Each structure stands twice: as structure tokens, then as C-alpha cells.
C-alpha positions as CSV (number, residue, x, y, z in Angstrom):
1,M,45.2,83.3,140.0
2,D,44.2,80.6,137.5
3,S,44.5,77.1,138.8
4,N,46.4,76.0,135.7
5,T,49.2,78.5,136.3
6,R,52.5,77.6,137.8
7,P,55.6,79.6,138.8
8,F,58.3,80.0,136.2
9,R,61.7,81.3,137.2
10,Y,63.7,83.4,134.8
11,S,67.1,85.1,135.0
12,F,67.7,88.3,133.0
13,V,71.0,90.0,132.1
14,T,70.7,93.8,132.8
15,S,73.0,96.8,133.0
16,V,74.0,97.8,136.6
17,L,70.9,99.0,138.4
18,P,70.7,102.2,140.4
19,L,70.3,101.4,144.1
20,R,66.7,102.7,144.3
21,V,65.8,100.5,141.3
22,E,67.4,97.5,143.0
23,E,65.4,98.1,146.1
24,R,62.1,98.4,144.1
25,V,62.8,95.2,142.2
26,R,63.6,93.3,145.4
27,D,60.5,94.7,147.2
28,E,57.9,94.6,144.4
29,L,59.0,91.4,142.6
30,G,60.9,89.5,145.2
31,A,63.8,89.3,142.8
32,D,67.4,88.2,143.5
33,I,70.1,90.4,142.0
34,A,73.7,89.2,141.4
35,D,76.6,91.3,140.3
36,H,78.8,90.2,137.4
37,G,81.2,93.0,136.6
38,P,79.5,95.6,134.4
39,L,76.3,93.5,134.3
40,Q,73.8,92.2,136.8
41,V,71.6,89.1,136.7
42,V,68.1,89.6,138.0
43,T,66.2,86.4,138.9
44,A,62.4,86.5,139.5
45,S,59.3,84.3,139.2
46,A,55.9,84.8,137.6
47,H,52.9,82.6,137.4
48,A,51.6,81.6,134.0
49,V,50.3,78.7,132.1
50,R,53.2,78.8,129.7
51,G,56.9,79.8,130.1
52,Y,56.8,82.3,127.3
53,A,53.9,84.2,128.9
54,A,55.7,84.3,132.3
55,G,58.9,85.6,130.7
56,V,57.1,88.4,128.8
57,D,55.2,89.3,131.9
58,L,58.5,89.6,133.9
59,V,60.1,91.7,131.2
60,A,57.2,94.2,131.3
61,R,57.2,94.2,135.1
62,L,61.0,94.7,135.3
63,S,60.9,97.5,132.7
64,G,58.0,99.1,134.7
65,A,60.3,99.0,137.7
66,G,63.1,100.8,135.9
67,V,65.2,97.8,134.7
68,H,66.9,97.7,131.2
69,V,66.5,94.0,130.4
70,E,69.1,93.0,127.8
71,R,68.3,89.3,127.4
72,T,67.4,86.1,129.3
73,Q,70.1,84.1,131.0
74,P,69.5,80.3,130.8
75,E,70.3,78.3,133.9
76,L,72.9,75.8,132.9
77,V,73.9,72.7,134.9
78,D,76.8,70.2,134.6
79,R,76.7,66.5,135.6
80,R,77.6,67.3,139.2
81,L,74.7,69.7,139.6
82,V,72.3,67.3,137.9
83,A,73.3,64.6,140.3
84,D,73.0,66.9,143.3
85,R,69.5,68.2,142.2
86,A,68.3,64.7,141.3
87,G,69.6,63.1,144.5
88,C,71.7,60.5,142.6
89,T,75.3,59.7,141.8
90,R,77.3,61.2,139.0
91,Q,77.7,57.7,137.7
92,A,73.9,57.5,137.2
93,V,73.9,60.8,135.4
94,A,76.8,59.5,133.1
95,L,74.6,56.5,132.2
96,W,71.7,58.8,131.4
97,V,73.9,61.1,129.3
98,N,75.6,58.2,127.4
99,G,72.2,56.6,126.6
100,Q,72.8,53.5,128.7
101,R,69.6,54.0,130.6
102,H,66.2,55.3,129.6
103,Q,66.7,54.8,125.8
104,D,62.9,55.2,125.3
105,D,63.2,58.8,126.5
106,P,66.8,60.0,126.0
107,F,68.5,62.6,128.2
108,P,68.3,66.1,126.7
109,S,71.0,67.2,124.3
110,P,73.8,69.3,125.8
111,F,73.5,73.0,125.5
112,N,77.2,73.5,125.5
113,L,80.1,71.1,124.6
114,T,83.1,73.3,125.6
115,L,84.9,72.4,128.8
116,G,82.7,69.5,129.6
117,Q,79.0,69.3,128.8
118,S,76.3,71.6,130.2
119,W,72.6,71.3,129.9
120,L,69.7,73.7,130.2
121,W,68.2,73.1,133.6
122,G,64.7,73.5,132.4
123,E,65.1,70.6,129.9
124,V,66.8,68.4,132.4
125,Q,64.1,69.2,135.0
126,A,61.3,68.3,132.6
127,W,63.1,65.0,131.8
128,L,63.6,64.1,135.5
129,V,59.9,64.8,136.2
130,R,58.9,62.6,133.2
131,R,61.1,59.8,134.7
132,G,59.3,60.2,138.1
133,I,62.4,61.5,139.8
134,D,61.6,63.9,142.7
135,I,63.3,67.2,142.7
136,E,63.0,70.0,145.3
137,D,63.0,72.8,142.8
138,T,59.3,73.6,142.5
139,A,59.5,76.5,140.1
140,A,59.2,75.6,136.4
141,I,62.3,76.6,134.5
142,P,61.9,77.9,130.9
143,T,62.9,75.7,128.0
144,M,65.3,76.8,125.3
145,R,62.3,77.6,123.1
146,D,60.9,79.9,125.9
147,H,64.2,81.7,126.2
148,M,64.5,82.2,122.4
149,R,60.9,83.5,122.2
150,V,61.3,85.9,125.1
151,D,64.7,87.1,123.8
152,S,63.0,87.7,120.4
153,H,60.2,89.6,122.2
154,I,62.8,91.8,124.0
155,A,64.6,92.6,120.8
156,H,61.4,93.5,118.9
157,N,60.1,95.7,121.7
158,R,63.4,97.1,122.9
159,L,62.5,100.8,122.1
160,E,59.2,100.5,123.9
161,Y,60.8,99.0,127.0
162,R,63.6,101.6,127.0
163,E,61.1,104.4,126.9
164,M,59.2,102.8,129.8
165,V,62.4,102.5,131.8
166,A,63.4,106.2,131.0
167,R,59.9,107.4,132.2
168,V,60.2,105.4,135.5
169,R,63.7,106.5,136.2
170,T,62.8,110.2,135.9
171,L,60.0,110.0,138.5
């Protein structure tokens, strides 16, 4: 493994997986699988220099294991989760969000404004690291740009991946 690589963690929305595919994905990729009604979210890590490369690698590996990958699922956090993961108070997070601290490097823009604000964890994580704030999460989280590029890759190569999945599932 290249010494410049680091683990990137991605979550992907998939259709419900057959049990044998679930077992293969857990065994071969060390993935976590969560049920969400008619969909599942598969979370796995891959080592790469860049987040986009890790995401494309994971899509290919998941497809090769028989998984129909629909799209990436960004990891979103609210103020409470930011405070928990950064080991600080919600009041400190409020000061960051409102621009009352660290004006030289503003807190990331919210991903979602409905029902309170939420942020992409990858962008918050990068901001915390730049500020010298220790976090326990060692896997790099993809940025919004990484998610958009991987989702574009999935859309442009959907037919190729679907054919790969069909071949694997007939074995």
C-alpha cells in the first residue's frame, strides 16, 4: 500500500441485498449494512490518495460482489454530533457556526437548512483538523465534491456496473 494513502469511508444507497451478497460484502469488504425500508446503506472503507479514487474503487468492488450501487450517502451531522465528536460544548459549536470564533477560517457552510442545520461530516472533520482539534474518527470522510464526482461516475457507468452485478449474481 502506498504510504501516501489513507482510508476513506463511504456510505452507499443500494437496493435490498440478497443474504448471500450481504455475507460476501461483510466478509470481503468489512462493510456495515443498515436497513432503511426498501433500501439499504452499505458503509465501507478503501485506501487511496484522494477521496474520489477511494469512492470509485469501492463502487467497483461492491459491484463485483453483486451490489447495485444507486448513489453515495453523505454523512450529515448536526450541532450536537459536532460537539460530541469534537469533544466540546454545543455552545462552542454555536460560536463557530455563527462566526464568532475562527473568522480567519470560517466554519463550513451548512449542507441542509431545514429543521435546523446539518453539515457534511467530511467538511467539518477537515475544518476541525485544520484548527488542531483532535477527533477519534481516523477514516477520512469524502467531501461534497468527492460525493458529486463519485455519483457522476456511478451515473455514467450504471449500465457497466449493472451488467457486472448480473454476472456475479448468476454465479
